[in-house]
Structures are given as structure tokens and as C-alpha cells.
C-alpha positions in Angstrom: 5.9 3.9 37.7 8.5 6.0 36.0 8.6 7.0 32.3 11.8 4.8 32.0 9.7 1.8 33.0 7.6 2.0 29.9 8.3 -0.4 27.0 7.6 0.7 23.4 6.9 -2.2 21.0 6.7 -1.6 17.3 3.6 -3.2 15.8 3.6 -2.0 12.2 5.7 -0.2 9.6 4.5 2.5 7.3 5.7 2.8 3.7 5.1 5.4 1.0 5.7 3.7 -2.3 6.5 6.2 -5.1 5.2 5.3 -8.5 5.5 7.1 -11.9 3.1 10.0 -12.1 1.7 9.1 -15.5 0.9 5.5 -14.5 -0.5 6.7 -11.2 -2.9 9.1 -12.9 -4.0 6.4 -15.3 -4.7 4.1 -12.4 -6.8 6.7 -10.6 -8.7 7.4 -13.8 -9.4 3.7 -14.5 -10.5 3.1 -11.0 -12.9 6.0 -11.0 -14.6 4.7 -14.2 -14.4 0.9 -14.1 -15.9 -0.7 -11.0 -16.0 -4.2 -12.5 -12.5 -5.1 -11.3 -11.1 -5.0 -7.7 -9.2 -1.8 -7.0 -5.5 -1.8 -6.1 -6.6 -1.0 -2.6 -8.8 -4.1 -2.4 -6.1 -6.3 -3.8 -3.4 -5.0 -1.5 -5.7 -5.4 1.6 -6.0 -9.1 0.7 -2.3 -9.6 1.5 -1.9 -11.0 5.0 -0.4 -8.3 7.3 -1.1 -5.4 5.0 -3.5 -2.7 6.2 -4.5 0.9 5.7 -3.8 1.1 2.0 -4.3 4.7 0.8 -3.6 6.6 -2.4 -5.4 9.6 -3.8 -2.8 11.8 -5.4 -3.2 14.5 -2.7 0.4 13.8 -1.5 1.7 12.9 -4.9 2.1 9.7 -6.8 2.5 7.5 -3.7 0.8 4.4 -2.5 0.7 4.3 1.3 0.6 1.0 3.1 1.1 -0.3 6.6 2.6 -3.7 7.2 2.4 -5.5 10.5 5.9 -6.1 11.8 5.8 -9.9 11.6 4.9 -9.6 7.9 7.4 -6.9 7.1 9.7 -9.1 4.9 10.8 -9.5 1.3 8.0 -11.9 0.5 5.3 -9.4 1.5 7.0 -6.5 -0.2 7.3 -8.6 -3.4 3.6 -9.4 -3.3 2.8 -5.7 -2.9 5.2 -4.8 -5.7 3.7 -7.4 -8.1 0.1 -6.2 -7.4 1.0 -2.6 -7.8 2.8 -3.3 -11.1 -0.1 -5.3 -12.4 -2.6 -2.5 -11.6 -0.3 0.2 -13.1 0.1 -1.7 -16.3 -3.6 -2.4 -16.9 -5.2 -0.9 -19.9 
């Protein structure tokens, strides 16, 4: 076998979704105090094909998600965007 015989298949796509700093900090603060509601991470992980959701502010106001290739489409991204906006706008 030669290196040129290997086939590389993409299985997922990684995204860093930038959100406004003020809303991001409010989200973190709320989630660290109120455990009665599902976190953004829990809500995003419920979306089919979405995995490895991460956000902690260490790398800035970003929400990191991985989407399996077969689900990397407008519908999945719209579901993600709606859930992020809903969580950022909570009081």
C-alpha cells in the first residue's frame, strides 16, 4: 500500500460561532446560577447531527459546534441559530 492509495473521507465540520460579548457573558452568568433550565449546550446537543458543543469564554465569545457532514445544511444551521438566539435573549 502506498500513501496515495489512502482515501480521506470527511465525517464532520467544525464551526466557531461568534456571538456578541455582552450577551455571551450574560449567558455564562445565567447558566452558572440557574440550573432549572437546560443549558445551551444541552439544547444544541439535542439537534440531530450536532455534537461536541463547547463554550467557556477562554477563546472569546464563541460557541463551538461540530456537525456531522450529512446534517451540515441550512436547516441544521437554522435550528442552531434559533436556539443560540433564544438562549442569548433570556433574562
